[in-house]
N, C-alpha and C positions, 0 to 999 in steps of 0.2 A: 297434758304435759308430754313433751317429747322424751323418749327413752334416753337415759344417760349413755347408752351405747351408740348414740349418734356422734361418733368420734371422727374427727378430720385430722389430716396432717397439719392444716393451717386454717385458722379463722382470722379473717380481716374484718375489723369493725369500722365501717365508713367507706363510702364509694367515691369520695372526692379524689383529687389528683394523687395524694399520698397513698391511699389504699388501693385505688384502681391501677395505678402504674405498677405498684409492687405485684399485685395479683396477675396482671397482664404478663409480666416478665417471668413469673414462676409457673404459670399454667402449663407451658409446654413440658415441664418436668413430669407430668402425669400424676403428681401428688394431689390428693383430695383437698380442695380449697372451698371454704364456705365464706361468702361475703354477706355481712349483715348490714342492712341499710334501714335507718329508722323511717325514712320517707318512701315515697313511691316514685314512679316515673312522672316527670313534669308533663302535664297534658299539653299536647301540641294544639295550638289555636291561633287564630288571627289576633287574639288579645295579647299573645306573646310580644307583639310589636306595637302595642298601644301604650303611649307614654303615660296616660292617665292611670291605666291599670297597673303598670309596672312601678312607676315612681310616685304618683300622687296617692293611689290607693294602697300601694305596697302589697299587692295581691299574692306575691310569691314569697313574701317574708314570713319567717316563723311567727306564729301567733302566741308569743310568750311575753311575760312581763318580768323584767329583771330590775334590779335596784342599784342605784349609785351609792357611793359612800355616805352621802348626805341624806339617804332615804328616798330620794327622788326615783320615780319609775321611768322606764323606757322600754322600747321594743327593740331587741337586738337585731342587727342586720345579718341574720343567719337564714340559710335556705336548705330545707330538709328534702332533698330529692336525690334520685340516682344521678351521680355526678357531683353532688354536693354544691358548694358555692360556685364551682366552675360553670354551672348552668347559667349564671348571670354575671360572670366575670368579664373583664374587658379584653382578656386573652393577650395582654402585653407580656411577653415572655422574655425577660432579661436575665442575663447572668449577673450575679453579684460582681462588682469590680474586684480585681485581684487585691487591691489595698483594703477592701472591706473585710478580708479574712485576717488581717492584722489589726493591731490596736490603732484606733483612730481617735484623735483628740478633738473634742468639741468644746465650745465655751462652757457648756453646762456639765461637762463630765467626759468620761472615757467610754467609747464603744469598744468592748473587750475583744481581744484576739480569739479566733476560733482555735480549737485544739487540733484541727486538721487544716491544711492549707488548700489554696485554690487548685493546685496540681492534682490533689486527690479527687476533686469533683469534676475536673475538666473533661475527662472522657465520658462521664455520665451526662454532663451538660450537652455534649455533642449528640449523644444518643437521645436525650430528651427532646432536643430541637428537631431531630428527624422524626421521632415518634409523634410529636404534637404539631407537625406541619408548620414549623416556624418559618415565616417569610422574612428575610432581612438581607442586609448587605454589609459584609465585613469592611472595616477600614474607614467608615464614615463617622462613627461615634468616637470622639477623642478620648473617652475614658474606658472604652471596652477592654476587657482582658484579652490576653492572647488565646488563640483557638487552634486546635489541631486540624480543623476542617472548615470549609466554607459552609454557609447555610445551605441546607438541602433544597430550599425553595427561594425563588427570587423575591425581592422586596415588593410589597404592595405599592403600586405606583400612586403618586399624588395626583389628585384632580387639579385642574388649572389654578384655582384660587390658592390651594395649599402649595403648589409649586411656586407661585408668585411669593407667598409668604416665606418659603424657604430661601428664595433669592434675596429677599429683603433682609432676612436674618444673617445671611452670609455677608451682605454689604455692611451690616452692623458689626462685623468681625466675629460672628459666632459660627458654629459648626453644626447646623441642623442635620439630622439623619433620619433615615426611614425607620419607623418604629417596628421592632420585631414582633410580629403578630402570629398567633396560632390560629390558622384559618384554612379551611378547605376551599381554596380559590385557585382557579386556572384563569390566566389573563391573556388577552390578545395583545398585540404590540402596542396598542394605545392605552392599555391598562384596564379596559372594560372586561367583564366576565365573559368567558367563552360560552358557547352554546351548551356545553356539557358540564360547566363549572357548578359544583354544589352551591357556592356562595354567589349571590347576585349583586353584591356591593350595594346593599340597601342602607337606609339611614337608621337602622335599628340593630346595629351590631354590638355596640358598647353598653353593657349593663342590662340588655334585654335577653331573655331566653331566645334561642334561635329556633324558629318554627320549622325550618327546613334542615336542621342538623348540620349546618355548615360551619359553625364555630367549633374549634378543636377543644372540646371540653372532655372531661374524664369519662362521661357516659359514651359519647360518640367514638372517642379514640381508643378507649381501653375496655370498658365494661361490656358493651354490646359485641365487639369482635371476639372477646374472650368467651362469652356465652355461646357464640355461634360456632367457635372452632374447638372448644375443649369441654367434653362432657364431664370431666373431672372437676369442673368449676360450677358451683351452685350459688345463685344470688337469691337471698330472701329479702323482700321489701316489706315495709311496714313492721319492721323488726327492731324495736327499741331496746337497747341493752341497758338494763337497770343497774347491774353490778357485776363485778368479776369476783369469783370465789376462789380462794387459795386452798392449798392443802394445809394440814394441821400445822406444819412448820412454817408456813407462810413463804415458802421458797418458789412455788410455781402456781400458775393458774390452773385450777382443777376444773371449774365449770364457768361457763358464760351464761348468765341469767337474762332471758329475753322475754319481752311481752310482744307478741305478734298477733295483730288483729284481735286484741283483747284477751289472748290466751297466754298463760305462762309456759315457757319452754326452757330447756337447758341444752347446751351443747358443750362439747369438749374438743380439745385439739392439742397436738404436741407443742405447737407454737401459736401464740395469740398476738396479733398486730392491732394496735389501736391507732386509728387514723380518722378521728372525728372532727378535726380542726382543733387549733390550739386551745380554744376556750372549752369546747365540749369534751375533749380528751382529758383535760385537767379535772373537769367536774366528774367524769366517770371514775377516775382514780380516787378522787376525794370521797365519793359516796360508796366506794368499795372498801372502806375502812373495816378492819377486823381486829381480833386480839393480837395477831402478829404485826399488824400495821395500824395502830390506833389513830394515827394522824392522817390516814389515807394510804392507799396502796402505793408502794415505792416512794414513800414520803418521809423516810428517816432523816433526810437532809432538810426537811421543812421547805423545800423549794417547789413542790408541785403547786401550780397556780400562780407562782410569783414570776417576776421579771417579764410581765406581759408587755408586749410592744405592738403598735399598730400603725406606725408612721404618723407624722403630722401632715394631714392631707386636707386639701381644699380643691373644690371644683369651681372654676370661675368662668364667667362669660364676659366677653367684650363685645361692644356693638360697633360694627364697621360702618363707615359713612356710605359705602356702596354695598349693595346686596351681596350676600355670600351664597352662591348657588351650589356649593359643595354638598354632595349626598353622603359619600363615605369619607368622613372627615378625619378619622383616627389613623393617620399615617405618618406623623412627624413627631420628633422629640428633640430636646436640647439638653445636653449634659455639661455644657461649659462651666456651669457654676457648681457642679457636683461636689468638688472638694474645695470650693471657695474661689476667690479671685483677688485682685490687687487691693480691693477695699475691705477684705474680711479674711482673716487667717484660718477660718474654720469652715467645714463643709456647709453648703447651702441645700443642695438637693437637685431634683430632676423636674423638668418641665416637659409635659407631653400633651398632645392633642387628645380630646375625647369626643364622643359622639355629639352631633349638633343638637342644640336645644330645640324643644318643641313648644308650641304655644301653650299647651296645657301645663307643662312644667313651669314655665315662666309665670303664668297666671297664679299657680299655687304658691310660688315662691315670692310673689310680689311684696316688696317692703317699701315704706315711704322714702327710704334713702335714695333709691334710684328712680322711683316714680316722680320725685320732685324735680328732677332735671330732664325727664322725658315724659311729661304728663300726657301729651297728645298722641304718643306712639302706641298703637294697639299691640297686644301681646303677640299676635301672629306676625305683625310687622317686625317686632323685636327679634323673633325667631329667624325671620328671613335675613336679618342683618347681623346675626350673632356669629361669633367664633369662640370656641370653647376649649379650655385648658384644664389639665389635671396637674396640680402642684403637690409634690411630696418631699418632705425632709425626714431625716432619720429620727426615730424615737429611741431614746436610750433606755437600756434595761435597768429597772430599779426594783429591789425586793418588795417595796411597798406597793408597787403597781401589780395588782393581782386579781384573780378570779377566786371566789370562795363561796361557801355556804354559810348562811346565818339561819339556822334551823332548816326550813324547807326553801327559804329564799336564796336566789342566786344574786350575789353582790359582786359588782365589778368596781373595784377601787382604782381610781386613776388620779394621779397627781400630774398635772401638765408640766412639761419640760421642753427644753430646746426650742422654745417658741420664737426666739430671736432669729434663728436660722430660717424658719418658715416665713417670718415677716419680711426678712431681707430678700428671700427668693421671690416673694410676691412683688416686692419693689422692683426687682430686676425685670419682671414681666411688664409691670406698669410703665417702666421706662421705655419699653419697646412699642407701646400702643400707638404713639404718634407716627413713627415711621411706618407702622403697619396700616395706617389709614383708619384708625379707630378712635372713638371718643375716649378721653383720658380717664376712664373709670372702669373698674372691674366689679362685676355683680356676682355675689355668691349663689351657687346652685346647691342649696342645702339638701334637697330631696334626692340628689344623685347618690349620696352615701348613706341614706337612711333618714327617717324623719326626725331623729334626735341626734344632733351633732354637738360636741364631739363624741360623747360617751357611747351613743348607739352606733356609731360608724365603725363596726367591727370588721370591715374589710381589712385584709393584710394582717390578720391576727397572727401572733408568733410569740414564742419564748417561754411558755409556761412549764416546760419540762426540759430544760436545757441539757445538752450533752457535755461531757467532760471526763477527765481522768480521775477526779477527786469525788468520791461518793458523798463527802460532807458538804459539797457546794454544787452538786449537779444531780440530776435524776437518772440520766441515761449514760451508758458508756459510749465509746467511740463508734460502736456498731448500732447505736440507738436501741440497745437492750437495757432494760431497767437494771440498775446496779444490784437491786435487792431481790430480783426474781429471775429465775433461770430461763423462762420461756415467754417473757413479755417484751414486746418491741413497740416503739411509737414512731410513725413515719409521716406525720404532718409537720407543720411549721413549729410545733412545740419545742423541737430540739434546738432552734436557733439561739446562739448566745448573743447575737446582735442581728439587726435587720437591714443595715445599709439604707439606701434611699431608692432602690429599684423594687419593682413588683416582685413578691417572693415566690410565685408559683413555680417558675422553672427550677428554682433551687429545691423546692419540695419534691418535684418530679425526679430531678437528678439524684437526690438523696434516697428516694424510694427505690430507684433502680440499683443504687449502690448497696443498700441494705438487703434488697432481694438477692443479690449475689452472695452476701454473707449467709443468708438463710438457706440458700440453695446448697452451699457447702455444708452447712450444719445438717441438712436433711439427707446429705449424700446423694443428691440428685444430679 
């Protein structure tokens, strides 16, 4: 057991975007920082780019069994590696729309206003975009919020078939735009990768681990550079935090209990930051219950684990009548329906491209519904003609949507909601298939989000420790410090009061940078 004198200025639990970005910003202060990561580095291999390994076999997915509210079992879409879930994320890094920070009315309920407005986060969004190499173009996206600076990197250029798709969408009256991507890419004038570019524009960017470290994930952008530059920063891998122990009064974290490589250890710090992802962070607080916090740490409001959100998501494939030779397909998005349109008074959501389908994925996902109308087309030929989209609509926070323990079982309670918006958004895309030169059918790509959909699709997890000014209805204060503890902060997407309909990672990063500045002030650094 490690000596209890192993004391740090700051302990960060979790190496994903929320924890890594905060540590990266604070490391130059010289304060002693310990990062605890339950996993190890994801092994670099040619298999990182193998569709069967990644999607069909789920080789990088956590080998855990969780339970639904009806007792059914599933394997959560979590990834325990240095860099967290960002090792396999699609790196689409959007700002929440400015209207998302206010109250937004949906048919099924209200998306609540944030206690802080967009203007508070804007400078940190700008810093986050520069840090994570976000490539984009201001002024194209009709719903983008105002910005104090252009993107630091130019947009990832469309390949010819996607450029043609963009032209068709404009002809249909829409405003397609270049998807903002976190990617280490240098482009020639024709859009191809330069001779020195880390990214080579391959077909395995979206959802795959990057074998050449060209995706702007938390390990590549924050953890490794911080380790290299700052000896005051220590990373411990294979270090699973079992619980947080408080002082006798229950007002501060006294020790962090860890099992590392099978051995029990303890560490302490002036400040402890939990950034394990919205689901795992809530579980850590719940299993840290003690006499002072019998319902779970920081859970006097009974809100820890509640208000879980994860977008209403679907990944769909259309089949073009002509082959699609695109290699790097994830470059385009459409937000015209984000807040609704003339047929619907409520928000619909976002359409964006995703990585092209591979034959192995299509074979594993094959269902009679689409084989019946294309019985003679081989799976590899389907992949050659495929064009692929990610659709997402806002999921509303509900107290009954929660992560909790039932004895030793992890239970994820989900009551589906706001499904009409998702259905209508899909209908908008279906209405575009004919002008796009595609067959008038959309095929579900279930494996992309995990083998068990919807409950196992835990991408875009958020909302289990919401922040606010009222300790009776929130877990964290406006600085993302627990209301009930003096030295506990949370910097993943747990703090979200609502999730909008854009990918949440850039907001996680921006908020982590914001909270880092508050912690720096507190440390006097």
